[in-house]
TIMIDREN-46988 format. One record per residue: residue number from 1; x, y, z of N, C-alpha, C in turn; residue in one letter. Coordinates in pm, whole numbers, padded with zeros to 5 digits. Layout:
N
+-----+--------+--------+--------+--------+--------+--------+--------+--------+--------+---------+
: num :   n.px :   n.py :   n.pz :  ca.px :  ca.py :  ca.pz :   c.px :   c.py :   c.pz : residuo :
+-----+--------+--------+--------+--------+--------+--------+--------+--------+--------+---------+
: NUM :      X :      Y :      Z :      X :      Y :      Z :      X :      Y :      Z :       A :
...
+-----+--------+--------+--------+--------+--------+--------+--------+--------+--------+---------+
END
This chain:
187
+-----+--------+--------+--------+--------+--------+--------+--------+--------+--------+---------+
: num :   n.px :   n.py :   n.pz :  ca.px :  ca.py :  ca.pz :   c.px :   c.py :   c.pz : residuo :
+-----+--------+--------+--------+--------+--------+--------+--------+--------+--------+---------+
:   1 :  03060 :  04612 : -09072 :  02944 :  04680 : -09019 :  02902 :  04616 : -08888 :       M :
:   2 :  02877 :  04703 : -08789 :  02831 :  04656 : -08657 :  02704 :  04730 : -08619 :       K :
:   3 :  02623 :  04666 : -08537 :  02510 :  04732 : -08474 :  02551 :  04756 : -08330 :       T :
:   4 :  02559 :  04885 : -08292 :  02617 :  04925 : -08164 :  02519 :  05005 : -08080 :       Q :
:   5 :  02513 :  04971 : -07953 :  02439 :  05052 : -07856 :  02545 :  05138 : -07788 :       Y :
:   6 :  02543 :  05268 : -07816 :  02641 :  05363 : -07764 :  02566 :  05463 : -07680 :       Y :
:   7 :  02601 :  05473 : -07550 :  02526 :  05560 : -07462 :  02611 :  05599 : -07341 :       T :
:   8 :  02558 :  05690 : -07262 :  02619 :  05725 : -07134 :  02528 :  05675 : -07024 :       A :
:   9 :  02588 :  05641 : -06912 :  02512 :  05593 : -06798 :  02572 :  05648 : -06669 :       T :
:  10 :  02489 :  05657 : -06567 :  02541 :  05691 : -06434 :  02616 :  05570 : -06379 :       S :
:  11 :  02693 :  05591 : -06277 :  02769 :  05483 : -06214 :  02677 :  05370 : -06166 :       L :
:  12 :  02554 :  05405 : -06128 :  02460 :  05303 : -06080 :  02365 :  05252 : -06190 :       D :
:  13 :  02397 :  05277 : -06318 :  02329 :  05209 : -06427 :  02203 :  05272 : -06483 :       G :
:  14 :  02192 :  05405 : -06476 :  02075 :  05472 : -06532 :  02117 :  05569 : -06643 :       F :
:  15 :  02041 :  05569 : -06753 :  02072 :  05657 : -06865 :  01995 :  05789 : -06855 :       I :
:  16 :  01892 :  05792 : -06773 :  01813 :  05914 : -06753 :  01744 :  05903 : -06617 :       A :
:  17 :  01697 :  06017 : -06569 :  01621 :  06015 : -06444 :  01482 :  05958 : -06471 :       T :
:  18 :  01403 :  05943 : -06368 :  01268 :  05888 : -06384 :  01181 :  05974 : -06475 :       E :
:  19 :  01208 :  06105 : -06480 :  01131 :  06194 : -06567 :  01204 :  06223 : -06698 :       D :
:  20 :  01294 :  06133 : -06738 :  01366 :  06136 : -06866 :  01464 :  06252 : -06879 :       D :
:  21 :  01512 :  06305 : -06770 :  01609 :  06415 : -06777 :  01751 :  06361 : -06795 :       S :
:  22 :  01829 :  06435 : -06875 :  01971 :  06407 : -06893 :  02057 :  06518 : -06834 :       L :
:  23 :  01997 :  06602 : -06750 :  02071 :  06714 : -06693 :  02194 :  06671 : -06614 :       D :
:  24 :  02193 :  06551 : -06561 :  02307 :  06499 : -06485 :  02431 :  06484 : -06573 :       W :
:  25 :  02410 :  06468 : -06703 :  02516 :  06436 : -06797 :  02605 :  06556 : -06832 :       L :
:  26 :  02545 :  06672 : -06852 :  02618 :  06786 : -06905 :  02732 :  06839 : -06818 :       F :
:  27 :  02721 :  06839 : -06684 :  02834 :  06889 : -06604 :  02957 :  06797 : -06602 :       P :
:  28 :  02945 :  06677 : -06658 :  03054 :  06579 : -06648 :  03166 :  06598 : -06748 :       L :
:  29 :  03148 :  06683 : -06845 :  03256 :  06704 : -06941 :  03203 :  06746 : -07076 :       G :
:  30 :  03296 :  06780 : -07161 :  03267 :  06826 : -07295 :  03268 :  06707 : -07390 :       D :
:  31 :  03179 :  06710 : -07489 :  03171 :  06600 : -07586 :  03305 :  06581 : -07659 :       V :
:  32 :  03385 :  06687 : -07669 :  03515 :  06677 : -07736 :  03615 :  06591 : -07657 :       S :
:  33 :  03586 :  06567 : -07528 :  03673 :  06481 : -07445 :  03638 :  06333 : -07459 :       E :
:  34 :  03534 :  06304 : -07536 :  03490 :  06165 : -07553 :  03528 :  06115 : -07692 :       T :
:  35 :  03495 :  05993 : -07721 :  03521 :  05936 : -07853 :  03405 :  05957 : -07949 :       G :
:  36 :  03313 :  06048 : -07915 :  03193 :  06066 : -07997 :  03224 :  06101 : -08143 :       Y :
:  37 :  03315 :  06196 : -08168 :  03337 :  06237 : -08308 :  03387 :  06123 : -08394 :       S :
:  38 :  03477 :  06040 : -08343 :  03523 :  05926 : -08423 :  03413 :  05820 : -08433 :       S :
:  39 :  03332 :  05806 : -08328 :  03222 :  05710 : -08331 :  03119 :  05749 : -08439 :       F :
:  40 :  03071 :  05873 : -08435 :  02964 :  05917 : -08526 :  03011 :  05917 : -08671 :       I :
:  41 :  03140 :  05936 : -08693 :  03194 :  05935 : -08830 :  03176 :  05798 : -08895 :       A :
:  42 :  03164 :  05693 : -08815 :  03149 :  05556 : -08867 :  03004 :  05509 : -08869 :       E :
:  43 :  02908 :  05597 : -08836 :  02766 :  05561 : -08828 :  02698 :  05594 : -08960 :       V :
:  44 :  02623 :  05496 : -09014 :  02550 :  05516 : -09138 :  02399 :  05522 : -09121 :       G :
:  45 :  02348 :  05480 : -09003 :  02205 :  05482 : -08975 :  02186 :  05475 : -08824 :       A :
:  46 :  02074 :  05533 : -08776 :  02044 :  05535 : -08633 :  01907 :  05476 : -08605 :       L :
:  47 :  01893 :  05418 : -08485 :  01764 :  05375 : -08432 :  01749 :  05437 : -08295 :       A :
:  48 :  01628 :  05481 : -08263 :  01602 :  05532 : -08128 :  01454 :  05517 : -08097 :       M :
:  49 :  01425 :  05522 : -07968 :  01287 :  05518 : -07924 :  01229 :  05659 : -07924 :       G :
:  50 :  01098 :  05665 : -07904 :  01029 :  05794 : -07909 :  01070 :  05887 : -07796 :       S :
:  51 :  01102 :  05834 : -07678 :  01143 :  05922 : -07567 :  01277 :  05988 : -07598 :       V :
:  52 :  01371 :  05912 : -07652 :  01501 :  05968 : -07692 :  01480 :  06074 : -07800 :       T :
:  53 :  01400 :  06042 : -07900 :  01371 :  06135 : -08009 :  01310 :  06265 : -07956 :       Y :
:  54 :  01208 :  06252 : -07871 :  01142 :  06370 : -07817 :  01235 :  06451 : -07727 :       E :
:  55 :  01329 :  06383 : -07658 :  01425 :  06456 : -07577 :  01514 :  06543 : -07667 :       W :
:  56 :  01563 :  06486 : -07777 :  01647 :  06563 : -07869 :  01569 :  06683 : -07923 :       V :
:  57 :  01444 :  06661 : -07964 :  01362 :  06771 : -08016 :  01337 :  06878 : -07910 :       L :
:  58 :  01309 :  06835 : -07788 :  01276 :  06928 : -07681 :  01394 :  07000 : -07619 :       G :
:  59 :  01515 :  06957 : -07650 :  01636 :  07018 : -07592 :  01730 :  07066 : -07703 :       H :
:  60 :  01670 :  07124 : -07805 :  01746 :  07168 : -07920 :  01859 :  07263 : -07887 :       G :
:  61 :  01839 :  07352 : -07789 :  01945 :  07448 : -07753 :  02067 :  07377 : -07695 :       D :
:  62 :  02045 :  07283 : -07602 :  02157 :  07208 : -07544 :  02224 :  07120 : -07649 :       E :
:  63 :  02143 :  07058 : -07734 :  02197 :  06973 : -07840 :  02283 :  07058 : -07935 :       V :
:  64 :  02231 :  07174 : -07974 :  02304 :  07263 : -08065 :  02433 :  07313 : -08001 :       A :
:  65 :  02430 :  07340 : -07870 :  02550 :  07389 : -07800 :  02662 :  07285 : -07802 :       A :
:  66 :  02627 :  07157 : -07793 :  02732 :  07055 : -07789 :  02762 :  06994 : -07925 :       S :
:  67 :  02669 :  07004 : -08022 :  02693 :  06940 : -08151 :  02691 :  07036 : -08269 :       T :
:  68 :  02639 :  07157 : -08249 :  02635 :  07255 : -08357 :  02504 :  07259 : -08434 :       G :
:  69 :  02408 :  07173 : -08400 :  02281 :  07170 : -08472 :  02170 :  07120 : -08380 :       S :
:  70 :  02049 :  07175 : -08399 :  01934 :  07131 : -08318 :  01897 :  06985 : -08351 :       R :
:  71 :  01916 :  06941 : -08475 :  01904 :  06799 : -08512 :  02043 :  06759 : -08560 :       W :
:  72 :  02119 :  06691 : -08478 :  02261 :  06674 : -08505 :  02300 :  06560 : -08599 :       P :
:  73 :  02203 :  06491 : -08658 :  02236 :  06373 : -08737 :  02208 :  06396 : -08886 :       Y :
:  74 :  02304 :  06360 : -08969 :  02284 :  06365 : -09114 :  02242 :  06227 : -09165 :       T :
:  75 :  02259 :  06126 : -09084 :  02226 :  05989 : -09121 :  02074 :  05968 : -09113 :       Q :
:  76 :  02021 :  05872 : -09193 :  01880 :  05837 : -09177 :  01857 :  05779 : -09038 :       P :
:  77 :  01741 :  05816 : -08980 :  01709 :  05776 : -08842 :  01572 :  05710 : -08838 :       T :
:  78 :  01567 :  05592 : -08777 :  01442 :  05521 : -08756 :  01402 :  05541 : -08612 :       W :
:  79 :  01281 :  05593 : -08590 :  01230 :  05617 : -08455 :  01118 :  05517 : -08428 :       V :
:  80 :  01136 :  05434 : -08325 :  01036 :  05335 : -08288 :  00932 :  05401 : -08198 :       F :
:  81 :  00808 :  05404 : -08246 :  00700 :  05466 : -08170 :  00566 :  05409 : -08214 :       S :
:  82 :  00474 :  05399 : -08122 :  00340 :  05353 : -08156 :  00247 :  05472 : -08177 :       S :
:  83 :  00303 :  05591 : -08173 :  00220 :  05710 : -08194 :  00283 :  05802 : -08296 :       R :
:  84 :  00207 :  05896 : -08337 :  00251 :  05994 : -08436 :  00341 :  06097 : -08369 :       S :
:  85 :  00450 :  06132 : -08435 :  00547 :  06229 : -08379 :  00579 :  06334 : -08484 :       L :
:  86 :  00615 :  06454 : -08440 :  00654 :  06557 : -08536 :  00787 :  06520 : -08602 :       P :
:  87 :  00804 :  06561 : -08726 :  00929 :  06535 : -08797 :  01011 :  06663 : -08805 :       L :
:  88 :  01141 :  06647 : -08826 :  01232 :  06760 : -08838 :  01249 :  06789 : -08986 :       V :
:  89 :  01218 :  06912 : -09026 :  01228 :  06950 : -09166 :  01371 :  06930 : -09217 :       E :
:  90 :  01384 :  06864 : -09330 :  01514 :  06842 : -09392 :  01589 :  06720 : -09340 :       G :
:  91 :  01538 :  06654 : -09237 :  01605 :  06535 : -09181 :  01538 :  06409 : -09235 :       A :
:  92 :  01617 :  06303 : -09250 :  01566 :  06174 : -09297 :  01526 :  06092 : -09175 :       D :
:  93 :  01401 :  06110 : -09132 :  01349 :  06044 : -09012 :  01229 :  05959 : -09051 :       I :
:  94 :  01230 :  05833 : -09006 :  01122 :  05740 : -09037 :  01063 :  05688 : -08907 :       R :
:  95 :  00936 :  05708 : -08887 :  00868 :  05660 : -08768 :  00820 :  05517 : -08798 :       I :
:  96 :  00861 :  05422 : -08714 :  00829 :  05281 : -08736 :  00780 :  05219 : -08605 :       V :
:  97 :  00721 :  05100 : -08617 :  00682 :  05025 : -08498 :  00691 :  04876 : -08526 :       Q :
:  98 :  00686 :  04799 : -08419 :  00687 :  04654 : -08436 :  00827 :  04594 : -08425 :       G :
:  99 :  00841 :  04477 : -08484 :  00962 :  04396 : -08479 :  01082 :  04472 : -08535 :       D :
: 100 :  01194 :  04469 : -08464 :  01314 :  04540 : -08509 :  01383 :  04472 : -08627 :       V :
: 101 :  01357 :  04343 : -08651 :  01429 :  04270 : -08757 :  01410 :  04329 : -08897 :       R :
: 102 :  01286 :  04352 : -08944 :  01273 :  04408 : -09079 :  01327 :  04552 : -09086 :       P :
: 103 :  01315 :  04626 : -08979 :  01369 :  04763 : -08975 :  01521 :  04757 : -08981 :       V :
: 104 :  01581 :  04663 : -08910 :  01727 :  04647 : -08912 :  01776 :  04619 : -09054 :       H :
: 105 :  01701 :  04538 : -09128 :  01739 :  04508 : -09267 :  01739 :  04636 : -09351 :       A :
: 106 :  01639 :  04722 : -09333 :  01635 :  04851 : -09403 :  01754 :  04938 : -09361 :       E :
: 107 :  01784 :  04937 : -09233 :  01894 :  05019 : -09180 :  02027 :  04972 : -09238 :       M :
: 108 :  02046 :  04842 : -09249 :  02170 :  04788 : -09307 :  02188 :  04837 : -09450 :       R :
: 109 :  02081 :  04834 : -09526 :  02088 :  04882 : -09664 :  02125 :  05030 : -09668 :       N :
: 110 :  02064 :  05109 : -09582 :  02090 :  05253 : -09580 :  02231 :  05285 : -09530 :       A :
: 111 :  02281 :  05207 : -09436 :  02412 :  05233 : -09375 :  02529 :  05197 : -09467 :       A :
: 112 :  02505 :  05110 : -09564 :  02614 :  05067 : -09651 :  02719 :  04992 : -09569 :       G :
: 113 :  02844 :  05036 : -09575 :  02951 :  04969 : -09501 :  02970 :  05029 : -09361 :       S :
: 114 :  02892 :  05131 : -09326 :  02906 :  05195 : -09195 :  02822 :  05122 : -09090 :       K :
: 115 :  02838 :  05164 : -08965 :  02772 :  05100 : -08852 :  02630 :  05153 : -08831 :       N :
: 116 :  02553 :  05076 : -08756 :  02420 :  05117 : -08711 :  02431 :  05151 : -08563 :       I :
: 117 :  02380 :  05268 : -08528 :  02383 :  05313 : -08389 :  02244 :  05303 : -08329 :       W :
: 118 :  02230 :  05219 : -08228 :  02109 :  05215 : -08147 :  02133 :  05320 : -08038 :       V :
: 119 :  02071 :  05437 : -08056 :  02100 :  05552 : -07972 :  02025 :  05550 : -07839 :       A :
: 120 :  01924 :  05473 : -07826 :  01851 :  05466 : -07700 :  01702 :  05462 : -07726 :       G :
: 121 :  01636 :  05432 : -07624 :  01679 :  05399 : -07490 :  01713 :  05253 : -07473 :       G :
: 122 :  01725 :  05218 : -07347 :  01766 :  05083 : -07311 :  01671 :  04976 : -07361 :       G :
: 123 :  01541 :  05004 : -07361 :  01444 :  04905 : -07408 :  01459 :  04879 : -07558 :       E :
: 124 :  01484 :  04984 : -07637 :  01506 :  04965 : -07781 :  01632 :  04882 : -07803 :       V :
: 125 :  01739 :  04914 : -07731 :  01863 :  04836 : -07742 :  01836 :  04691 : -07702 :       A :
: 126 :  01755 :  04670 : -07599 :  01719 :  04535 : -07556 :  01644 :  04458 : -07664 :       G :
: 127 :  01560 :  04525 : -07740 :  01488 :  04457 : -07848 :  01585 :  04412 : -07958 :       Q :
: 128 :  01685 :  04494 : -07989 :  01787 :  04453 : -08087 :  01866 :  04334 : -08032 :       F :
: 129 :  01896 :  04336 : -07903 :  01966 :  04224 : -07839 :  01879 :  04097 : -07847 :       Y :
: 130 :  01752 :  04109 : -07810 :  01662 :  03993 : -07812 :  01654 :  03929 : -07949 :       D :
: 131 :  01663 :  04011 : -08055 :  01655 :  03961 : -08192 :  01789 :  03910 : -08244 :       A :
: 132 :  01894 :  03916 : -08161 :  02025 :  03869 : -08203 :  02095 :  03964 : -08299 :       G :
: 133 :  02062 :  04092 : -08294 :  02114 :  04189 : -08389 :  02216 :  04285 : -08330 :       L :
: 134 :  02238 :  04281 : -08201 :  02330 :  04375 : -08136 :  02470 :  04313 : -08131 :       L :
: 135 :  02568 :  04387 : -08184 :  02706 :  04337 : -08188 :  02793 :  04391 : -08076 :       D :
: 136 :  02765 :  04514 : -08031 :  02855 :  04580 : -07939 :  02777 :  04678 : -07851 :       E :
: 137 :  02820 :  04688 : -07726 :  02767 :  04788 : -07634 :  02883 :  04875 : -07590 :       I :
: 138 :  02871 :  05005 : -07614 :  02974 :  05102 : -07576 :  02910 :  05195 : -07475 :       I :
: 139 :  02960 :  05192 : -07353 :  02900 :  05267 : -07244 :  03001 :  05362 : -07184 :       V :
: 140 :  02964 :  05489 : -07179 :  03046 :  05587 : -07109 :  02985 :  05606 : -06971 :       Q :
: 141 :  03055 :  05557 : -06870 :  03006 :  05557 : -06733 :  03046 :  05688 : -06666 :       V :
: 142 :  02946 :  05766 : -06628 :  02970 :  05895 : -06564 :  02994 :  05881 : -06415 :       G :
: 143 :  03061 :  05979 : -06360 :  03101 :  05976 : -06219 :  02994 :  06035 : -06127 :       S :
: 144 :  02869 :  05996 : -06150 :  02757 :  06036 : -06065 :  02668 :  05914 : -06042 :       V :
: 145 :  02585 :  05921 : -05938 :  02481 :  05820 : -05918 :  02346 :  05892 : -05917 :       T :
: 146 :  02244 :  05823 : -05966 :  02110 :  05882 : -05973 :  02012 :  05818 : -05875 :       L :
: 147 :  02043 :  05700 : -05825 :  01954 :  05635 : -05729 :  01840 :  05558 : -05794 :       G :
: 148 :  01783 :  05614 : -05896 :  01678 :  05548 : -05974 :  01660 :  05622 : -06105 :       R :
: 149 :  01591 :  05559 : -06198 :  01570 :  05622 : -06328 :  01548 :  05519 : -06436 :       G :
: 150 :  01584 :  05554 : -06559 :  01568 :  05464 : -06674 :  01693 :  05378 : -06686 :       K :
: 151 :  01672 :  05248 : -06684 :  01783 :  05153 : -06683 :  01866 :  05158 : -06811 :       Q :
: 152 :  01995 :  05136 : -06794 :  02088 :  05128 : -06906 :  02048 :  05019 : -07005 :       L :
: 153 :  02021 :  04899 : -06954 :  01993 :  04784 : -07040 :  01902 :  04689 : -06964 :       F :
: 154 :  01771 :  04704 : -06979 :  01678 :  04624 : -06898 :  01664 :  04480 : -06948 :       P :
: 155 :  01775 :  04409 : -06947 :  01778 :  04268 : -06986 :  01873 :  04197 : -06892 :       R :
: 156 :  01848 :  04068 : -06872 :  01941 :  03985 : -06796 :  02035 :  03920 : -06897 :       R :
: 157 :  02164 :  03947 : -06882 :  02266 :  03889 : -06970 :  02370 :  03825 : -06878 :       V :
: 158 :  02362 :  03692 : -06864 :  02453 :  03625 : -06770 :  02534 :  03512 : -06834 :       T :
: 159 :  02472 :  03440 : -06928 :  02541 :  03325 : -06983 :  02509 :  03308 : -07130 :       S :
: 160 :  02603 :  03337 : -07216 :  02736 :  03385 : -07185 :  02733 :  03535 : -07153 :       P :
: 161 :  02831 :  03578 : -07074 :  02837 :  03721 : -07041 :  02889 :  03802 : -07159 :       P :
: 162 :  02869 :  03933 : -07151 :  02929 :  04022 : -07251 :  03080 :  04009 : -07238 :       L :
: 163 :  03152 :  04033 : -07348 :  03299 :  04023 : -07346 :  03359 :  04162 : -07348 :       R :
: 164 :  03429 :  04199 : -07239 :  03493 :  04330 : -07230 :  03607 :  04337 : -07330 :       L :
: 165 :  03602 :  04439 : -07418 :  03702 :  04456 : -07523 :  03802 :  04565 : -07487 :       V :
: 166 :  03752 :  04676 : -07427 :  03844 :  04784 : -07390 :  03784 :  04872 : -07282 :       S :
: 167 :  03875 :  04943 : -07212 :  03838 :  05041 : -07110 :  03925 :  05163 : -07134 :       V :
: 168 :  03862 :  05282 : -07136 :  03937 :  05406 : -07157 :  03883 :  05515 : -07066 :       S :
: 169 :  03971 :  05602 : -07022 :  03928 :  05720 : -06948 :  03894 :  05829 : -07049 :       Q :
: 170 :  03781 :  05898 : -07027 :  03737 :  06008 : -07113 :  03726 :  06133 : -07026 :       M :
: 171 :  03826 :  06219 : -07031 :  03826 :  06338 : -06946 :  03829 :  06297 : -06801 :       G :
: 172 :  03775 :  06383 : -06715 :  03775 :  06351 : -06572 :  03641 :  06297 : -06524 :       S :
: 173 :  03541 :  06289 : -06615 :  03408 :  06249 : -06572 :  03360 :  06114 : -06620 :       G :
: 174 :  03432 :  06050 : -06715 :  03382 :  05926 : -06773 :  03489 :  05819 : -06788 :       F :
: 175 :  03443 :  05695 : -06780 :  03522 :  05579 : -06823 :  03439 :  05512 : -06932 :       A :
: 176 :  03502 :  05482 : -07044 :  03430 :  05416 : -07153 :  03460 :  05267 : -07150 :       E :
: 177 :  03353 :  05187 : -07146 :  03363 :  05042 : -07149 :  03305 :  04994 : -07282 :       L :
: 178 :  03380 :  04910 : -07350 :  03335 :  04857 : -07480 :  03321 :  04706 : -07465 :       R :
: 179 :  03199 :  04655 : -07495 :  03170 :  04512 : -07481 :  03126 :  04455 : -07615 :       Y :
: 180 :  03173 :  04334 : -07642 :  03124 :  04256 : -07756 :  03006 :  04172 : -07705 :       E :
: 181 :  02901 :  04165 : -07785 :  02783 :  04086 : -07748 :  02797 :  03947 : -07810 :       V :
: 182 :  02796 :  03842 : -07726 :  02809 :  03706 : -07780 :  02686 :  03665 : -07860 :       P :
: 183 :  02707 :  03580 : -07958 :  02597 :  03527 : -08041 :  02576 :  03381 : -08005 :       R :
: 184 :  02473 :  03355 : -07925 :  02447 :  03217 : -07887 :  02295 :  03194 : -07885 :       V :
: 185 :  02246 :  03116 : -07978 :  02105 :  03074 : -07977 :  02004 :  03185 : -07968 :       G :
: 186 :  02035 :  03306 : -08015 :  01939 :  03417 : -08010 :  01890 :  03441 : -08151 :       V :
: 187 :  01765 :  03488 : -08163 :  01716 :  03527 : -08294 :  01604 :  03444 : -08335 :       G :
+-----+--------+--------+--------+--------+--------+--------+--------+--------+--------+---------+
END
């Protein structure tokens, strides 16, 4: 079991525009050209922030067009938010706040032998990193630049650096980089 931050980013390191738009992402290729289907098959639980959650809810048509459902996850999902949010009927969604450590323990139990996906945003992934709970970062780098926006990973990671495990081309619009997160004195 791994805790993985799996996301797409622009070439200049942004996962969304300043107004939380992902419109830049869709022209870059079809989800079938990526490793998403094999990735999601190994996921037993998800974590995401409220902005990511609200984006999925607010873009149900685009989500359904690429995944087949307005709420594309069958796995239990923990949404980190300090406010009340609408729930999706029939989905296992838990609104939580505070320290990621006790939530991660719940997620591990729910995931069984499968992985935990930190779906976004970068700040939520950073909190898992800060707590020493992030094992891997999988980034699909798109062939566009945004100039500014929401950072991929708003943390300084220099010593020790992330360990590059693999690089793959995904269609004509993405390169996938897979990094192992070192465990040194964190937590």
